[in-house]
N, C-alpha and C positions, 0 to 999 in steps of 0.2 A: 447843758450843754457843753462839751470844750470843743473849743476852738485850737486849731492847730498854732503853734507859734511860728516864729520866723523860719524854721529848718525845715518843719513839716510844710508850710507853703512852699518854700524850695524845692523840697523835693516833690509838691503836687505840680510846679510850673515844670521842672526839667520832664515830670512827666507827658506834660500839655507841651511840649517843643518836639519831644519825641515821636507824639501822634502826629503835630503837626508835620513833620517831617516825611512821614508815609509816602505821599507824592513822590520821593526821591527814590524809596529802594521797595515798598510795596505792591501788590497787585491791586487792581481795582476791587476786586470781591471783599480782600483786606480792608478797604477803605472802607467799604458799604458796612461792613459786620463793627466797625469802627465807629461810623455815625450810628447805628442802632445801639452800639451799649452808650454813647454821649447822649441822645435822647434819652433812654432808659433812663440815666444818670439823673437828668435834668428833671425826670417824674418823680423818681425818689427823692430828690432833694427837694422837692417841693414839699412831698409829702414828711419830710423831715423837720421841717418847720413846725409842725404838728405832734407828731410823732415823739419827736426825741427836742422838741420846743417846748410845748407845754402839756405834752403827754394824752393826748388825744388821737385816737387810732381811728380814722375815718374810712369807710369802704364806700363812699361817693365819690372818692378823689379819680376816680378811672372815669366817672362822668363828665367832672370838668374838664381832664384831657380829652375825652371823644370831643366834648361841645368844642374846643379847641380847634381840633382837628376839622370838624365838620365846619365849623364856621369860614375857612377856605373854600368848600362846595357852597354853602349858602351863599356866600359874595360873590360866587361866579368867576370864571378865569379871567386871567389877563391883567386882573388888580395889581397894583402896586403893592410888594411886601410890607411898605410903611404904612399901607391901610389894613391889611389882612392881620398884620403879627399884632397891633394894637387892638384891635377888632376881637380878635381870637382872645386874648388878656381880659377885656372886658366881659365879655359875652361868659368866660368861666366865672370871673370875678364877681357878676350879679347873681349867676345859677349859685354860686358858692354863699352870698348872702345871702338868698332866701332860703338855702337849706341849714347856714350853720342857725338863721334868727332862730329856727324852730328846733334843729335837733340840740343847740348849744343849752337848750332846757332840760334838758334830761341829762343823768350821768352813769357813767360805766357802762354795763350791758345793755342797756337803755339805748344810751348815746349812739354804741354800735350797731343795733338792729336798725335805728331810726337813718340812719346814712346810710344803712342799705337798703330800705325801702325807698330812699329817696334816688340812690344810684340805680338800681333797677327800673324807676319809672323812667328814667333818662334812657336805661338799654333800650326799653321794650317801645320808647317813644318813636325811636330810628329803626328799630326791628320789626315792628309790626306796621308801620305807614309807610307811605312812599316819601314822607320829607326829604330824609338822605339816601334815597335810590334801594332801599327796602335791606330785606336779610344780607342780601348776596355783597353788599357794597357797591360802590362805583368809582371808576377813576376819575380822577379830576384833573384839569388843566392847572399846572404851577404858576404860582404869581408873577408877576411880572417884577425880574431884582434889577432894571434898570438895561442890564447890559445881556445879548442871547449866551446861553450856557449851552454850548454843543454837547451832543451824549456822550461824547469821549471823556468830555471835562467834568460830567456831572458828579462822581464820585469824590476828585479832589475837591469841587466849589463847597459839595454840601457835606463833606470831613470839615472844611475850616470853617464853614458856617457854623455847623453846629457844634465844635469845640469853641467859639467864638463867645457864642449864648451861653454855654456851659461855662466858662471861665467867668462872664461877667454875672450869672448866678450866683454862682459861688461866692464872689467879691462881694455882691450886694447882701448876701445872707452872711457871710463872713462879720461884714459891719454892722449888720442889724443886731445880732446876737449878741454883739459887743456893745451894745447903747442900751442905756435905759429899759427900752421895751423887750430885749432881748432878756436882758436882766429879773422883769417883770416877770415873762413867761417863765423863765427857769426856776423862779419862786413859785408860781402856780402848780408847776411839774410835780416841784417838793412837797408844799403843801399850800394846799388851794384855799383852805379855811383861814389859815393865819393872815396869807394875804389880802384876804377879804376883811378880816380884824382890823388891818393894819390900813384901811380905808382905801385901798386899791380898785379901781373898775375891773374887777375880773370877768366880768360877761363882757365889757368891751373888749377887753383886753384878746378873749379869747376869740371872738367874733371878728375882730381885727387880723389877728393870726387866722383864722378860718379861709376870709375872704381872701388875703394875702396870697396863702397857700394855691387858693383855688386858679389865680389868676397864672400864679407859675405854673401850674399843673395846665392851664391853657397854651401857653408859650411853648411847653412840651410837645403838645397835642399837635400845635401849628405847624410846628418844625419835622412832626413825623408825618401830616399828610404831603407838604412840601417835599419831602425825601424822599417818599414812597412814591406821590402823585396817585395815592388809593385811600378811599377811608370804608371803614363799616362797622358795623355797631359792634363789633368784638371788643372794639376801643374803649368802649362804655363798659365793659362788664365787669361784675365786682372782683373776681379772678385776677385781672389785669392791676388791681387796687391790691389786691392780695400779692402779686409780685413784687409791687414795690416795696410792701412792706418787708417782703423775705431778703431784696436787697439791701434792705437798710439793716436787718437784722443779721446780716451775710457780714457786712461790711461794719458795723457799731452803731446801734442806735445811738450812745452817749457821744458819740461824734460826729461835727459837722459834715467832716470830710469821708466819712461812712458810708453815705449811699453810693458816691464816687465809686467806691471800690467793691462796694457790692454788684454794683450793677457791670462791670468790667469782669469780674469775675466770675457773675453767672453767666454771663457772655460768653466767655471762655470756656465756662463747665460745658454748656451747652455743646458747642463746638466741638468739645473733644469728644461728648457724649455720640454725637453725630457722627464722627470720623472713626468710630472704633464699634460702634453696635446700632442695630436696628431700633433699640429698645432704650433710644437716648433719656428718657424721662426717668428709666430707673436707674442708670448712672447717674442724673443730675439728684435724684433724690437721696442716693447714698452718699454723692459728695456732701448734699446741704445737712443731712442726717451728722455728718461727720464733722461739720464745721459749728451745727450748733454743740454739739458735747464737749467738742473741744476747744473751742474759741469762745468761749462765754461773753467774753469783752467784743468779739468779731474781729475781721481784720486790722480797724485800725486799734486794738488794743493790743495786738503783739509786740507792741513795744516793751510795754508794760510787763 
């Protein structure tokens, strides 16, 4: 998986600064929209570690995202964010470990269907039981963030908080994919049998990546719950994982920063579609179809 160089990271940094300056020139609604895009970018970036890094397509990823969101509700309101955030990553990581331990015993189509089965089990656990408020979802109390956040300041605070966490997640994965672990994952994606013949612990590397990606998805889910103060079983649906895959394809599956570009592009496409027609899904579908046909390398591959 290609990592941006110094120039690419400079452009990403300038874009992040432009978003961080939105409180100076943008309306609250646009800041909320940017927060939503940043959370989507976190989620897609966590899945990129599997899809772009190891060549694994998982439909259980939304389940880990949803577990991270529901952890805020299950811990109860008023808890410190320094407790709820690690708890979300831990809960999602444990679920990913259990899922990956069994799913990674299969390959190809069977791996995809196994992860779908685990994701659907998590979905129905919260959809058909009173564990998380039932099918309609539930409003939650936001965690304690040390300081009191007035309602008028929430768009600003959550925008900056989500951008900070997205930046930290990106830098972590940028460093990780440049390490021996990241190169080993790329080798597995290119030729798994050759890596095994060379003596690499392929199963252990794939499980480690699966657990790490699940934990990062839990962080994204936690931030979605904190930002929206609402959780519902829809967060765990397989279609949510498919949306993350769509962001990766739109941005560029072979590029680390592709999910970030894809998440913001898909958010913009949806917003434009809603502003020009009541059938925004049709506009979204046409735009995505055009992107897939014309941008084989995704938005990140335009320079090449």
